N, C-alpha and C positions, 0 to 999 in steps of 0.2 A: 504493500500500500504506500509506504514511504517513497519507494522508487517511482511508482506511477505518479504520485503527487509531485515529486521533484521534476519528472519529465514534463508534466503538464505545466508547471510553473515556468520551466525553461522555454517551452514552446510559446507560452503566453507572452513572456518577455520578448522572445524573438519576433513574435507577431506584431507587438506594439512597436518595436524598433523598426521593423520593416515598413509599417504604415507611416511612421514619422519620417523615415527616409524618403519614401515615395512622395509625401506631401512637400518635403523640402525641394524635391526635384520638379515636381509637377503640382504647384499649389492651386492652380485654377484649371477649369475645364479647357480642353484643347480647342474645341470648335464652337463653343457657345459661351455666354457670359460677357462681362464688360471688358475683358482683356483680349478676346479673340479678334484677330485681324482678318480672318477668313470666314466665309459664310458657313453656317452649320452643316449644310448638305455636302460641303467640300467639293462639289462639282460646278458651283456657280462662281465665276470670277467677278471681280469688281467691274462696274460699268466703265470706269476710267482707271487706267493702270497706274496713275500717279496722283498724288495729292501733295500740294506744296504746303509747308508749314514755315512761316516767316516770323522772326522776332524783329528784324531790322535788315538793312541791306549794307553791303560793303561798297562804299563809294568815297571819293575824295570831295564830291560836291557837298556844299553845306545845305543839305535838304533835311527837313524835319516834317513828319506827318503827325499832326495833332489828331487824336481819336478820343471820342466821348462815348461811354457805355451807359446802358441801362435805361435810357429814355425811349420815347419822349414823355416827359412829365411836366405838369404846369408849374412846379415850384422853381426849377432852375433852367429848364430848356430855353425859354424865351430870353432869359438873361444871358445865357451863353451865345445864343444867336445874335443878340444885340452887340455884344462885345466883338464877336468875329466880324460882324458887318462894319462896325465902326473902324476896325483896324484892317479891313479888307483881307481877311484870312479865310481860306477855304480849309475845311476839315472833313473828317470821316466820322459819321455817327453810326455806331453799332446799336441798332434798335431791337427792343424786345417786341415780338410780333403782337402780343395781346395789347401792349401799350400803344403801339402804332395805330391799331384799329380804334382804341378808346380815345386817343388824343390826336387824331389825324389833323385837326385844325392847327395844332402847333407846328406842323410841317409845311403849312401853306406858305408859299413864297420862298421856301428854302431849298426846294428840290433841285433848282438849277444852280444853287450856290455851293452846295455841299454834296458829299458822297454818302450814300446810305448802305450800311452793311447789316448782316444778319447776326443777332445775338440770341437766337433761338426763340421759340414761342413764349416760354414762361420762365426763363432763367433757372432751369433745373440743371443740376450737375450731370453733364454728359458722361463723365468718367464713372458714374454709378449706374449707367443704363446699359441694358443689352441692346443689340443692334436695332431691333424693330422700334424700340422707344427712342433711341438716339436719332434714327432716321426721321421719325415722326416729328420730333422736336425741331429738327433742322428744316424739314420740308414745310411744316406748318408755319414756322416763323417766316420763311422766305415767301410763302404764299400770301401771308398777311401784309408783309411789307410791299410786295408787288401790287396788292390791291390798293394800297394807299399811294404809292409812288408811281405806279405804272411801269416799273422796271424790277425784274427779279434780281435780287442781290447775288453776286458771285463770291463775295468775301464773307467768311464766317469767323466770328470770334466766340469760342466756347466760353460759357459762364465760368468765372473764376480762373480762366486759363487752363482748365482741367481737360485732359484728353485721356481716354482709354482706347484700347484697340478697336472696340466696337464703334466708337465715335469717329476714329480715323476711317474705318471702313464705310461708315455712313456718309462721311464727307466725300470720300472718293466716289461712291455710288451717285451722290447728288451732283458731283462736279464742282464742289466748292473749294476755294483756297482758304486755308486756315491762317488767320492773322493774329499773332500774339503781340508782344511789345518788348522792347529792350530798356525802356525807361518809363517810370511812372511817377505820378504825383504822390509822394509819400506823406500824405496829409497828417497821419497820426504822429509823425516825428516832428511836426511843426504846427501843432494845434493853435498855439498862441504866438506864432512867430511867422507872420506872413512874409516879411522881408527876408527871413532866413530861407523859406521855401523858394522864393523867387531867385535868390542867389544860388541855391542848389541847382534848380532846373536850368537856369541860364549858364551856370559855370560848368555843369557836367554833361550837357548835351553834346553829342558827337554827330558827324555827318552820317546820314542814312538812318536816323533814329525814328522809331515809331513810339510815340508818347501816349501813355494811357492816362486818361482823365475821365470824369463822370459828369453827366448833366442832371443827376439826381442822386439822392442817397442821404446818409447821415449828415447832420449839421457840421461835423468836423471837416467834411470835405469842402465846405464853403471857403476855407482858407485858400484853396487852389483857385476857385472861381474868382474870388476877390483879387487874387494876385495875378490873374491871367493877363490883364492889360500890360502890366510891368514885365511879365515874362515875354510877351510878344515883342515889346520894345527892346528888351535886353538881348533877345536872340537876333533880332534884326541888326542891332548895333554890332553884334559879332559876325554879321554877314550871312545869317541863315535865311533861307527862303522856305515858306510854308507851302506844302503840297498835300494832295490827297494821298491815301494809301496806294491807290491804283497808279497814280502818277509816280510815286516813289518806286513801286515795283517795276515800272517801265524803264527804270534806270539800271536794272540788273544786267 
């Protein structure tokens, strides 16, 4: 009995060790789930065989693309539009689809001035979605934005900048180019120091930068909006030109 019990215990330990080892090597499902970059049937290839993911571009030209996420919303979007109009700056707005439909009036008169990108339908984390849900979030957001603007967006910014394999596969199937950023308004570091944030943005911007900002959100983000005119002036003093993301990508 002791021998049998001992053998059973050994087998049990061996079995647990084997499972743990398997999980370390293969922690997620091969062909489904939010990490898989291939369709679950394994016989269907992506509709497009490439998907671009861009943080910024390598260039010697002093170009910077201002981008604004999460709108349109009544609290800040009109303020941002007014600042950009006053300083004759074109920017790229990554719109949330449901907000674009609900606040389409905020975009009136702006469609010829700025570029509109897709920030999905409802700003849910694509990295936590399986393929079908990720594709729906991208497609539904694009459809809503097209309804409002008359043009289907080709640029996609995933919420939080998060990407899983399924989101990349969905972006490839949809034919979208993924746009992230290489510099952002770090508002939480300068909550009560508008001049400090301006100095940081102006001083650290480099040629080919895609800059992340927001046209709605927590009040702490207002430090960036209030400092935006001085940022624009400072960057122009340094010789920077403001372009849309698509114009910047055209320089690659």
